N, C-alpha and C positions, 0 to 999 in steps of 0.2 A: 529147293533147299539142298545143300550138299550133304552127302552121306557122312555120318559121324562114325568114328572108328576107334579101336583099341590098338595101341602100339604094343607089339610083343617083343620082349627082351629075353634072350635065351637064359636059361637058369644057370648056365656055366659062366655067364658074364658077371663077374664078382667085384672087380676093383674099378672104382672111378667111372661106373657105368653112366650112360645117358638116361635121363628121366624126362618123359614128356607129360607135363601136367594137363589136367582137364582144361579145355577151352571150348569155344564154339564149334570146333571141328573134331576134337579128340576127347575121348572119355578118360584118357590117362594111359599109364603104362602097366602092363601085366608081365609077370615073370613066368614064362612057360618054356618047356624044352622045344627047341627048334632043331630039325634034322641037319640043317646047314645054315651057317651065318649066325650073326649076333642079334639082328633086329629084323622085324617084318611087321605085317599088319594082320590082325586076327581075320581069318577067312581068306587071306591072300598069301598064306605061308608057302604055297606051292608055286607062286609066280614072282614074289619079291624076296630077294635075299640081300641083306646089307651086312657086310663083314667090316669090323672095326679094327684098326691097328693104332694103338696108343703111341707107340714110339718107333723110330727107325730101327732100333735094335730088335724089337719084336718082329718087324717085317724081315729083317736079315736072318733072324733065327728060324723063321718059318720057311724061308726059301728052300732049304735043303731037306725039310721034313716031308716024309711020305704022306703023313696025315694031312698036311696043308695042300699037297698036290691032289689028294683025294677031294678035299674041300673045293678046290678050283674046278676040278672035273664035274662035281655035282653042281656048282654054281653055273657052269656053262649051260645047264639045261633050263635055267630060269628065264622067264621073259624079261624081268628087270633084275639086274645084278650090279652091285656096287661094292667097291672097297673104299672106305673113307679113312684117310690117313690124318692123324692128329699132329702132323708135322708138315714142313714145307720144303720147297725146292732147295733152299739154303742148307737144310739139314742133310739132304742128299749130296749136295755139292761138296760139303766138307767132311763127309763120312770117312773115318770113324770119329773124328773130332766132334765133341759135343753129343755123342750118341748115348752116353751113359755106360758104354762098355769100358771097363778099366783098361788103362793103357797097357798094363801087363798082359792083357788078353788080345790086343790088336793083332798079334801074329796069327791068331786063329781065324781072323776075318780079313787077312791081308789080300786075299784073292778077290775080295768084293770091293770094287772101285766104284766111284760115282757113275761112270759111264755104264757099268754093268747094271747098276740099280735102275738107271733110266731106261735101259733096254728091257729089263725085266718088267718094269711097269708098263711100258708100251706093248710088250708081248701079252700082258694080261688081257688087253683089249683085242689085239690082233688074233690071238690064239683061242681065247675063251669068250670074247665079247663082254668082258667085265670092265665097266667104267671105273677108273681109279680117280679119286678126287683128293688133291692135296688141300686140306682144310686149314692148315697152320696150327690149330689148337682145338681143344675140346669144345669151347663155346661155338666156334664157327662150324665144327663138325656136327654138333647138335642142330644148329640152324639149317645147315645144308640137308641133313638127314630128314628133318621135319618137312622141309620143302619138297624133297623127293617123295616122301610118303603121301603128302597131299596131292601131288601131281599124279601119282600112280592111282590113288583112289578116284580122283576126278576122271582120269583117262579110262579106267575100267568101268566107270558108272555113267559114261556119257552116251 
C-alpha cells in the first residue's frame, strides 16, 4: 500500500490557493508556515518545495525583488524544487499585453521582453536546478502539483 500524506500549504498563501481534498492517497490540505515555497508534504518540507505564480505579472514583479532572489537561493538546496506557473507560453510571448498590468504602467516594465522572460525561466533550472512548469491555468497547476507530490512520496518511500 502506498503511503498516505498531508499536503502543506503555506499560511501566507491567501488568494485562490490550491486545495487537495482527501482521497485514497491524501489526507487533505493543511495550512502551516513553510520556510520556503507555497506547497510541500508534511514530513518532507525540507526536501520538496513548490512555489506558485498565479500570473505573469506576479513573476515579473518578483524578478527584481531581493526577497524572491533569496527564495530561489533557498530553493536551490532542496532535492525536489518546482515553480508552477498558472499561465502559458502565449502569455510570455505577448507580454505585457494581457498581463493585467495597466497600459499606463507598461513603461515601467518595458525592459522586460518575452525573450528575457524565456531566458530567465531557463536560467532558473540552469542556475538553481528549479524545474519551471507552464501549467496554463489553476486547474492544470493543481493537477500537475498533485502528480508531483505523489511521485515524490513514492520515490522517497520505495
